[in-house]
Backbone as JSON, one array per atom type, in Angstrom:
{
  "sequence": "XXXXXXXXXXXXXXXXXXXXXXXXXXXXXXXXXXXXXXXXXXXXXXXXXXXXXXXXXXXXXXXXXXXXXXXXXXXXXXXXXXXXXXXXXXXXXXXXXXXXXXXXXXXXXXXXXXXXXXXXXXXXXXXXXXXXXXXXXXXXXXXXXXXXXXXXXXXXXXXXXXXXXXXXXXXXXXXXXXXXXXXXXXXXXXXXXXXXXXXXXXXXXXXXXXXXXXXXXXXXXXXXXX",
  "N": [[27.87, -13.72, 8.5], [24.75, -15.21, 9.27], [22.9, -17.31, 7.01], [19.87, -16.3, 5.44], [16.71, -17.77, 6.16], [14.54, -19.84, 4.35], [11.42, -21.32, 3.97], [9.96, -23.66, 1.94], [6.92, -24.73, 0.69], [5.2, -27.24, -0.81], [3.28, -29.65, -2.59], [4.27, -30.87, -4.8], [6.98, -32.61, -5.84], [8.84, -31.93, -7.86], [8.59, -29.16, -8.09], [9.38, -28.33, -5.54], [12.07, -29.19, -5.58], [13.14, -27.67, -7.71], [12.73, -24.98, -6.9], [14.11, -25.0, -4.46], [16.72, -25.55, -5.32], [17.36, -23.24, -6.87], [17.14, -21.18, -4.97], [19.01, -21.95, -3.04], [21.31, -21.66, -4.53], [21.6, -18.95, -4.39], [22.48, -18.6, -1.88], [20.75, -18.93, 0.27], [19.38, -20.54, 3.19], [17.53, -23.3, 2.81], [14.48, -24.88, 3.57], [12.17, -27.58, 3.27], [8.77, -28.67, 2.8], [5.98, -30.88, 2.27], [3.36, -30.62, 2.91], [0.78, -28.94, 4.83], [0.69, -29.39, 7.65], [3.21, -30.44, 8.27], [4.7, -28.28, 7.45], [4.05, -26.29, 9.34], [5.13, -27.45, 11.66], [7.89, -27.5, 11.01], [8.34, -24.8, 10.61], [7.96, -23.76, 13.19], [10.17, -24.8, 14.41], [12.47, -23.8, 13.03], [11.97, -21.11, 12.55], [11.5, -19.39, 10.02], [12.74, -16.8, 7.81], [11.29, -16.27, 5.59], [8.37, -17.68, 4.18], [7.25, -19.77, 1.68], [4.38, -20.62, 0.15], [2.31, -23.12, -1.29], [-1.05, -23.18, -2.58], [-3.0, -25.2, -3.19], [-3.06, -28.07, -1.57], [-3.02, -31.41, -0.27], [-5.03, -32.48, 2.56], [-4.41, -30.18, 4.88], [-4.86, -27.14, 3.38], [-3.07, -24.44, 1.66], [-4.14, -21.95, 2.42], [-5.37, -22.33, 4.96], [-3.13, -23.18, 6.31], [-1.6, -20.84, 6.24], [-3.23, -19.13, 7.77], [-3.08, -20.38, 10.29], [-0.36, -20.13, 10.79], [-0.13, -17.38, 10.98], [-1.45, -16.98, 13.32], [0.32, -17.83, 15.13], [2.47, -16.66, 17.43], [5.22, -16.91, 17.46], [5.97, -16.88, 14.85], [5.65, -14.38, 13.97], [7.44, -12.61, 12.83], [7.96, -13.65, 10.35], [7.9, -13.5, 6.83], [5.27, -14.21, 4.61], [4.5, -15.74, 1.57], [2.43, -16.63, -1.17], [2.84, -19.13, -3.64], [1.48, -20.14, -6.44], [-0.61, -21.86, -8.85], [-3.09, -20.86, -9.05], [-4.64, -18.14, -10.17], [-6.86, -16.52, -9.95], [-8.76, -13.59, -9.16], [-10.35, -13.7, -6.81], [-9.13, -15.72, -5.4], [-6.62, -14.66, -4.89], [-7.3, -12.47, -3.29], [-8.36, -13.87, -1.13], [-6.02, -15.01, -0.26], [-4.53, -12.8, 0.69], [-6.29, -12.03, 2.69], [-5.96, -14.16, 4.38], [-3.59, -13.58, 5.5], [-1.24, -13.35, 4.04], [1.76, -11.86, 2.7], [2.43, -11.53, 0.09], [1.48, -12.58, -3.23], [2.08, -14.86, -5.6], [1.9, -15.96, -8.88], [2.05, -19.05, -10.67], [2.93, -20.08, -14.03], [6.32, -19.11, -13.23], [9.39, -17.63, -13.99], [12.46, -18.98, -12.79], [14.53, -17.09, -12.14], [13.08, -14.77, -11.87], [11.42, -15.39, -9.75], [13.34, -15.69, -7.71], [14.21, -13.06, -7.6], [11.88, -11.8, -6.65], [11.73, -12.99, -4.13], [14.04, -11.98, -2.94], [13.38, -9.27, -2.84], [11.19, -9.31, -1.07], [12.44, -10.25, 1.25], [14.24, -8.21, 1.71], [12.56, -6.13, 2.43], [11.33, -7.27, 4.65], [9.46, -8.61, 7.45], [9.07, -6.95, 9.6], [8.99, -4.27, 8.65], [7.01, -4.7, 6.86], [4.74, -5.17, 8.39], [4.2, -2.66, 9.36], [3.44, -1.46, 7.05], [1.12, -2.72, 6.37], [-1.26, -1.49, 7.11], [-1.94, 1.66, 6.15], [-2.38, 4.85, 7.44], [-3.52, 7.91, 6.79], [-4.26, 11.47, 6.74], [-6.8, 11.72, 5.48], [-6.97, 9.33, 4.26], [-6.97, 5.83, 4.14], [-5.28, 2.79, 3.84], [-5.56, -0.54, 3.59], [-3.68, -3.2, 3.33], [-3.86, -5.93, 3.88], [-6.57, -6.47, 3.81], [-7.18, -5.57, 1.35], [-8.3, -3.04, 0.92], [-9.26, 0.33, 0.34], [-9.82, 3.42, 1.81], [-11.23, 6.51, 1.42], [-11.75, 9.62, 2.72], [-13.68, 8.47, 4.43], [-15.12, 6.9, 2.7], [-15.34, 3.77, 1.2], [-13.32, 2.51, -1.33], [-13.17, 0.71, -4.42], [-10.54, -0.72, -5.96], [-8.96, -1.74, -9.0], [-6.83, -4.64, -9.35], [-4.07, -4.15, -10.18], [-3.87, -1.39, -9.88], [-4.2, -1.2, -7.13], [-1.94, -2.62, -6.26], [0.11, -1.01, -7.25], [-0.38, 1.34, -5.82], [0.03, 0.32, -3.22], [2.75, -0.28, -3.32], [3.95, 2.3, -3.66], [3.07, 3.54, -1.32], [4.37, 2.04, 0.56], [6.81, 3.18, 1.18], [6.65, 6.19, 1.89], [7.47, 9.25, 0.28], [9.74, 8.26, -0.92], [11.29, 7.97, -4.09], [10.19, 5.93, -6.58], [11.61, 4.22, -9.18], [10.8, 3.83, -12.68], [11.52, 1.32, -13.62], [11.68, -0.13, -11.24], [9.03, -0.04, -10.41], [7.78, -1.45, -12.52], [8.98, -3.96, -12.19], [8.16, -4.74, -9.58], [5.35, -4.56, -9.62], [4.32, -5.52, -12.08], [6.09, -7.53, -12.77], [9.12, -9.09, -13.95], [8.89, -10.72, -16.15], [6.81, -9.89, -17.67], [5.82, -7.94, -20.35], [5.37, -4.6, -20.52], [4.64, -1.2, -21.38], [6.03, 2.1, -20.59], [3.89, 3.81, -20.68], [1.8, 2.4, -19.59], [2.24, 2.51, -16.82], [1.92, 5.27, -16.44], [-0.79, 5.61, -17.08], [-2.04, 4.15, -15.03], [-1.21, 5.62, -12.81], [-2.49, 8.02, -13.37], [-5.16, 7.25, -13.09], [-5.2, 6.63, -10.36], [-4.73, 9.15, -9.3], [-7.06, 10.43, -10.08], [-8.94, 9.1, -8.52], [-8.03, 9.26, -5.86], [-6.78, 11.68, -5.43], [-4.83, 14.38, -6.66], [-2.76, 15.38, -5.13], [-1.39, 13.39, -3.76], [0.39, 12.01, -5.38], [3.46, 12.38, -6.86], [5.22, 13.3, -9.75], [8.46, 12.54, -10.76], [10.43, 13.82, -12.99], [11.76, 11.94, -15.64], [12.56, 9.95, -13.94], [10.66, 8.61, -12.02], [7.96, 7.89, -9.83], [6.53, 9.15, -6.71], [4.98, 8.76, -3.49], [3.34, 11.14, -1.59], [2.83, 12.16, 1.69], [0.07, 13.76, 3.33]],
  "CA": [[26.45, -13.53, 8.8], [23.96, -16.4, 8.99], [22.06, -17.26, 5.83], [18.44, -16.14, 5.7], [16.04, -19.06, 6.06], [13.31, -19.86, 3.56], [10.67, -22.58, 3.99], [9.17, -23.83, 0.71], [5.88, -25.74, 0.96], [4.49, -27.61, -2.04], [3.14, -31.11, -2.64], [4.87, -31.36, -6.04], [8.43, -32.76, -5.61], [9.62, -31.21, -8.88], [8.57, -27.73, -7.73], [10.25, -28.19, -4.36], [13.48, -29.35, -5.99], [13.54, -26.55, -8.56], [12.8, -23.76, -6.09], [15.2, -25.17, -3.49], [18.0, -25.44, -6.05], [17.62, -21.85, -7.27], [17.32, -20.35, -3.78], [20.29, -22.32, -2.42], [22.36, -21.05, -5.34], [21.75, -17.56, -3.95], [23.04, -18.59, -0.53], [19.74, -19.05, 1.32], [19.19, -21.85, 3.83], [16.19, -23.67, 2.35], [13.82, -26.02, 4.16], [11.02, -27.93, 2.44], [7.68, -29.49, 3.35], [5.03, -31.17, 1.2], [1.99, -30.46, 3.4], [0.64, -27.84, 5.77], [1.02, -29.79, 9.02], [4.67, -30.53, 8.36], [5.23, -26.92, 7.31], [3.91, -25.6, 10.62], [6.11, -28.04, 12.58], [9.23, -27.05, 10.63], [8.4, -23.35, 10.83], [8.12, -23.52, 14.63], [11.53, -25.19, 14.8], [13.55, -23.0, 12.42], [11.54, -19.7, 12.45], [12.02, -18.91, 8.74], [12.58, -15.39, 7.46], [10.26, -16.22, 4.55], [7.67, -18.94, 3.93], [6.65, -19.78, 0.35], [3.31, -21.61, 0.3], [1.36, -23.47, -2.34], [-2.43, -23.12, -2.09], [-3.68, -26.49, -3.31], [-2.32, -29.19, -0.99], [-3.93, -32.34, 0.41], [-5.12, -32.29, 4.0], [-4.52, -28.75, 5.19], [-4.42, -26.37, 2.22], [-2.19, -23.32, 1.95], [-4.86, -20.86, 3.09], [-5.5, -22.68, 6.37], [-1.76, -23.18, 6.85], [-1.22, -19.44, 6.44], [-4.0, -18.61, 8.9], [-2.52, -20.92, 11.54], [0.96, -19.53, 10.99], [-0.32, -15.99, 11.41], [-1.92, -17.01, 14.71], [1.45, -18.28, 15.94], [3.27, -15.48, 17.77], [6.63, -17.16, 17.17], [6.2, -16.66, 13.42], [5.2, -13.02, 13.67], [8.42, -11.92, 12.0], [8.14, -14.35, 9.07], [7.15, -13.07, 5.65], [4.6, -15.34, 3.96], [4.07, -15.48, 0.19], [1.87, -17.78, -1.87], [3.3, -19.43, -4.99], [0.41, -21.05, -6.84], [-1.15, -21.75, -10.21], [-4.42, -20.23, -8.98], [-4.45, -16.7, -10.35], [-8.12, -15.79, -9.93], [-8.77, -12.47, -8.22], [-10.92, -14.06, -5.52], [-8.14, -16.54, -4.7], [-5.59, -13.76, -4.4], [-7.87, -11.71, -2.17], [-8.42, -14.81, -0.01], [-4.65, -15.17, 0.22], [-4.2, -11.63, 1.51], [-7.14, -12.09, 3.88], [-5.4, -15.19, 5.27], [-2.42, -13.02, 6.16], [-0.05, -13.38, 3.2], [2.37, -10.59, 2.34], [2.53, -11.45, -1.36], [0.79, -13.66, -3.92], [2.82, -15.02, -6.85], [1.26, -17.0, -9.68], [2.82, -19.89, -11.58], [4.37, -20.31, -14.02], [7.19, -17.95, -13.07], [10.78, -18.01, -14.26], [13.23, -19.06, -11.54], [15.26, -15.86, -11.82], [12.1, -13.78, -11.43], [11.01, -15.81, -8.41], [14.43, -15.34, -6.79], [14.17, -11.6, -7.46], [10.76, -11.47, -5.77], [12.1, -13.41, -2.79], [15.02, -11.01, -2.44], [12.66, -8.02, -2.53], [10.4, -9.54, 0.14], [13.35, -10.37, 2.38], [14.81, -6.88, 1.97], [11.56, -5.35, 3.16], [11.21, -7.9, 5.95], [8.13, -8.57, 8.06], [8.96, -5.82, 10.52], [8.5, -3.11, 7.92], [5.77, -5.07, 6.17], [3.61, -5.02, 9.3], [3.91, -1.25, 9.42], [2.83, -1.05, 5.79], [-0.13, -3.41, 6.13], [-2.32, -0.47, 7.18], [-1.46, 3.05, 6.1], [-3.44, 5.77, 7.87], [-3.2, 9.31, 6.6], [-5.26, 12.43, 7.21], [-8.12, 11.35, 4.96], [-6.78, 8.15, 3.41], [-6.55, 4.61, 4.82], [-5.02, 1.7, 2.9], [-5.39, -1.8, 4.31], [-3.15, -4.17, 2.36], [-4.32, -7.28, 4.19], [-7.98, -6.6, 3.41], [-7.33, -5.05, -0.02], [-9.3, -1.99, 1.05], [-8.85, 1.73, 0.35], [-10.9, 4.29, 2.31], [-10.94, 7.92, 1.17], [-12.76, 10.46, 3.36], [-14.73, 7.63, 4.99], [-15.79, 6.11, 1.66], [-14.55, 2.64, 0.75], [-13.16, 2.48, -2.78], [-12.76, -0.57, -5.0], [-9.52, -0.5, -6.97], [-8.49, -2.92, -9.72], [-5.68, -5.27, -8.7], [-2.8, -3.49, -10.47], [-3.89, -0.06, -9.26], [-3.98, -1.39, -5.7], [-0.55, -3.04, -6.06], [0.94, 0.16, -7.48], [-0.58, 2.2, -4.65], [0.68, -0.31, -2.07], [4.2, -0.11, -3.47], [4.32, 3.69, -3.39], [2.77, 3.84, 0.08], [5.28, 1.29, 1.43], [7.87, 4.09, 1.62], [6.26, 7.55, 1.51], [8.58, 10.16, 0.03], [10.76, 7.63, -1.75], [11.02, 7.95, -5.52], [10.3, 4.61, -7.19], [11.9, 4.32, -10.6], [9.87, 3.1, -13.53], [11.93, -0.09, -13.68], [11.31, -0.75, -9.96], [7.58, -0.21, -10.43], [7.46, -2.54, -13.44], [9.44, -5.21, -11.6], [7.38, -5.1, -8.39], [3.9, -4.62, -9.86], [4.0, -6.34, -13.25], [7.02, -8.65, -12.88], [10.12, -8.96, -15.01], [8.56, -11.55, -17.31], [5.65, -9.3, -18.35], [6.25, -6.78, -21.12], [4.44, -3.47, -20.59], [5.35, 0.04, -21.64], [5.95, 3.17, -19.59], [2.57, 4.4, -20.75], [0.95, 1.64, -18.69], [2.42, 3.1, -15.49], [1.32, 6.61, -16.46], [-2.25, 5.46, -17.07], [-2.44, 3.72, -13.69], [-1.02, 6.77, -11.92], [-3.56, 8.98, -13.66], [-6.39, 6.74, -12.5], [-5.09, 6.78, -8.91], [-4.9, 10.58, -9.02], [-8.48, 10.76, -10.24], [-9.73, 8.49, -7.45], [-7.54, 9.56, -4.51], [-6.34, 13.06, -5.32], [-3.57, 14.72, -7.31], [-1.72, 15.78, -4.18], [-0.67, 12.25, -3.19], [1.33, 11.39, -6.3], [4.33, 13.35, -7.5], [6.05, 12.81, -10.84], [9.84, 13.01, -10.79], [10.7, 13.7, -14.43], [12.88, 11.12, -16.07], [12.91, 8.95, -12.92], [9.52, 7.78, -11.65], [6.89, 8.5, -9.02], [6.57, 8.94, -5.28], [3.77, 9.04, -2.73], [3.59, 12.19, -0.59], [1.84, 12.23, 2.76], [-0.53, 15.09, 3.58]],
  "C": [[25.67, -14.78, 8.41], [23.1, -16.2, 7.75], [20.6, -17.05, 6.25], [17.74, -17.46, 5.39], [14.72, -18.94, 5.31], [12.7, -21.26, 3.64], [9.78, -22.63, 2.76], [8.2, -24.99, 0.93], [5.09, -26.01, -0.31], [4.41, -29.12, -2.1], [3.68, -31.7, -3.94], [6.39, -31.41, -5.86], [9.27, -31.97, -6.61], [9.7, -29.73, -8.57], [9.49, -27.48, -6.55], [11.72, -28.23, -4.76], [13.97, -28.15, -6.78], [13.71, -25.27, -7.74], [13.95, -23.84, -5.09], [16.56, -24.96, -4.17], [18.34, -23.97, -6.36], [17.84, -20.93, -6.07], [18.64, -20.67, -3.09], [21.47, -21.77, -3.21], [22.64, -19.62, -4.93], [22.23, -17.46, -2.51], [22.03, -18.69, 0.6], [19.75, -20.46, 1.92], [17.73, -22.24, 3.57], [15.7, -24.94, 3.04], [12.58, -26.32, 3.32], [10.02, -28.77, 3.22], [6.68, -29.73, 2.23], [3.58, -31.12, 1.68], [1.97, -29.42, 4.51], [1.05, -28.2, 7.2], [2.52, -29.82, 9.22], [5.28, -29.14, 8.3], [5.17, -26.16, 8.62], [4.93, -26.12, 11.63], [7.52, -27.52, 12.29], [9.38, -25.56, 10.93], [8.62, -23.03, 12.31], [9.53, -23.85, 15.09], [12.59, -24.21, 14.29], [13.25, -21.51, 12.37], [12.09, -19.06, 11.17], [11.85, -17.39, 8.6], [11.46, -15.24, 6.44], [9.67, -17.62, 4.36], [6.96, -18.83, 2.58], [5.67, -20.94, 0.3], [2.56, -21.86, -1.0], [-0.05, -23.38, -1.74], [-3.07, -24.5, -2.06], [-2.79, -27.62, -2.8], [-3.32, -30.12, -0.31], [-3.92, -32.12, 1.91], [-5.38, -30.84, 4.31], [-3.99, -27.94, 4.01], [-3.6, -25.15, 2.65], [-2.87, -22.19, 2.71], [-4.96, -21.11, 4.59], [-4.13, -22.69, 7.05], [-1.31, -21.76, 7.16], [-1.94, -18.85, 7.65], [-3.4, -19.09, 10.22], [-1.14, -20.35, 11.83], [0.84, -18.1, 11.49], [-0.84, -15.91, 12.84], [-0.82, -17.42, 15.67], [2.4, -17.1, 16.19], [4.74, -15.67, 17.43], [6.98, -16.85, 15.71], [5.82, -15.24, 12.99], [6.16, -12.28, 12.75], [8.64, -12.55, 10.64], [7.29, -13.73, 7.97], [6.53, -14.3, 5.01], [4.13, -14.92, 2.57], [3.49, -16.77, -0.39], [2.54, -17.9, -3.24], [2.37, -20.5, -5.52], [-0.03, -20.82, -8.27], [-2.51, -21.07, -10.22], [-4.26, -18.71, -9.04], [-5.72, -15.9, -10.3], [-8.07, -14.69, -8.87], [-9.28, -12.88, -6.85], [-9.93, -14.91, -4.71], [-7.03, -15.67, -4.13], [-6.08, -12.94, -3.21], [-7.96, -12.6, -0.93], [-7.04, -15.01, 0.6], [-4.23, -14.02, 1.11], [-5.04, -11.62, 2.79], [-6.6, -13.11, 4.89], [-4.15, -14.7, 5.98], [-1.15, -13.01, 5.34], [0.46, -11.97, 2.9], [2.49, -10.42, 0.84], [1.84, -12.68, -1.95], [1.4, -13.76, -5.32], [2.2, -16.18, -7.62], [2.26, -17.73, -10.55], [2.19, -19.82, -12.96], [5.15, -19.01, -13.84], [8.62, -18.42, -13.28], [11.57, -18.0, -12.95], [13.94, -17.77, -11.17], [14.31, -14.76, -11.34], [11.63, -14.11, -10.02], [12.07, -15.43, -7.39], [14.45, -13.84, -6.54], [13.05, -11.17, -6.52], [11.08, -11.84, -4.32], [13.08, -12.42, -2.15], [14.32, -9.72, -2.02], [11.86, -8.17, -1.24], [11.29, -9.6, 1.38], [14.01, -9.04, 2.72], [13.84, -6.06, 2.79], [11.37, -5.92, 4.56], [9.83, -7.73, 6.54], [7.98, -7.38, 8.99], [8.43, -4.6, 9.83], [7.19, -3.42, 7.23], [4.57, -4.87, 7.09], [3.21, -3.55, 9.4], [3.15, -0.8, 8.18], [1.46, -1.68, 5.59], [-1.32, -2.46, 6.2], [-1.66, 0.9, 7.19], [-2.63, 3.95, 6.5], [-2.94, 7.2, 7.74], [-4.33, 10.19, 7.1], [-6.67, 12.06, 6.75], [-8.06, 10.11, 4.07], [-6.29, 6.97, 4.26], [-6.4, 3.51, 3.77], [-4.7, 0.45, 3.7], [-4.96, -2.87, 3.32], [-3.66, -5.58, 2.62], [-5.75, -7.51, 3.72], [-8.24, -6.1, 2.0], [-8.38, -3.94, -0.06], [-8.64, -0.62, 1.05], [-10.04, 2.57, 0.8], [-10.46, 5.74, 2.16], [-12.06, 8.77, 1.74], [-13.96, 9.65, 3.85], [-15.45, 6.76, 3.99], [-14.86, 5.01, 1.17], [-14.54, 2.58, -0.78], [-12.73, 1.1, -3.24], [-11.77, -0.28, -6.13], [-9.19, -1.8, -7.69], [-7.15, -3.39, -9.14], [-4.38, -4.49, -8.94], [-2.75, -2.08, -9.9], [-3.59, -0.19, -7.77], [-2.51, -1.75, -5.42], [0.4, -1.86, -6.27], [0.83, 1.11, -6.29], [0.15, 1.63, -3.43], [2.19, -0.15, -2.13], [4.63, 1.3, -3.12], [4.14, 4.05, -1.92], [3.74, 3.13, 1.02], [6.41, 2.15, 1.95], [7.52, 5.51, 1.16], [7.48, 8.45, 1.35], [9.67, 9.58, -0.83], [10.34, 7.65, -3.21], [11.24, 6.54, -6.04], [10.53, 4.79, -8.69], [10.88, 3.52, -11.39], [10.22, 1.61, -13.57], [11.56, -0.82, -12.39], [9.81, -1.0, -9.9], [7.18, -1.38, -11.32], [7.82, -3.89, -12.83], [8.54, -5.67, -10.46], [5.9, -5.31, -8.67], [3.55, -5.57, -11.0], [4.91, -7.55, -13.4], [7.93, -8.52, -14.08], [9.78, -9.74, -16.27], [7.34, -11.06, -18.06], [6.1, -8.02, -19.05], [5.14, -5.74, -21.16], [5.26, -2.21, -20.8], [5.2, 1.05, -20.52], [4.57, 3.79, -19.54], [1.6, 3.7, -19.8], [1.03, 2.2, -17.28], [1.71, 4.45, -15.42], [-0.2, 6.54, -16.36], [-2.74, 5.07, -15.68], [-2.27, 4.85, -12.67], [-2.13, 7.79, -12.13], [-4.86, 8.54, -13.02], [-6.37, 6.87, -10.97], [-5.27, 8.24, -8.5], [-6.36, 10.98, -9.09], [-9.3, 10.26, -9.05], [-9.33, 8.98, -6.05], [-7.1, 11.0, -4.33], [-4.96, 13.29, -5.92], [-2.43, 14.86, -6.31], [-0.88, 14.62, -3.65], [0.48, 11.75, -4.08], [2.15, 12.44, -7.04], [5.18, 12.67, -8.56], [7.44, 13.4, -10.72], [10.33, 12.75, -12.21], [11.94, 12.88, -14.72], [13.27, 10.03, -15.08], [11.73, 8.04, -12.61], [8.51, 8.54, -10.85], [7.15, 8.27, -7.53], [5.24, 9.33, -4.66], [4.11, 10.07, -1.65], [2.46, 12.22, 0.42], [1.33, 13.65, 2.93], [-0.33, 15.48, 5.02]]
}
């Protein structure tokens, strides 16, 4: 089977080398670019399965690069994730608005980054597009716009609550273990207790309704459609 293709875009040579080395160790075919224009040219040629973009780059920055890639029908199946030192909420929201599927902040341990890449590639853009907007009987969740609408009323959720909700909604009916939730929402390099998950679930129940979230004792949580 052909190796999955990953395009890494960053204007820092050390970052490119480190990320390329760790991804190639896992068997991925890795392409690199140090600016947005070059990244678009390479992406059109190789059609990557995943594109990892820095935000701050000279000339065309990562946000504009992402927007142009999302306007390119040939790249419709590519997953796009930002890897950047900019962790401000407004920057992350701008990243999702530009069309990114994930937003990862530096510094991040190489093994954690590889784990995130594997998770994104497993889900793939085909399923990700289906998950970008969830529409239920009285609940709409727009991952690209970071918006939740309940009974016609737009709700503002804190970042981690939204990420937890997005994870559960990505596969309705599936039980997500506590370890999977911690890994996907908080990351493997962040130490939080089980109580943290419980508190976030409680807050989501209060805002969206008890009926959506089911506890599976000793395992984790799942999202149930109405």
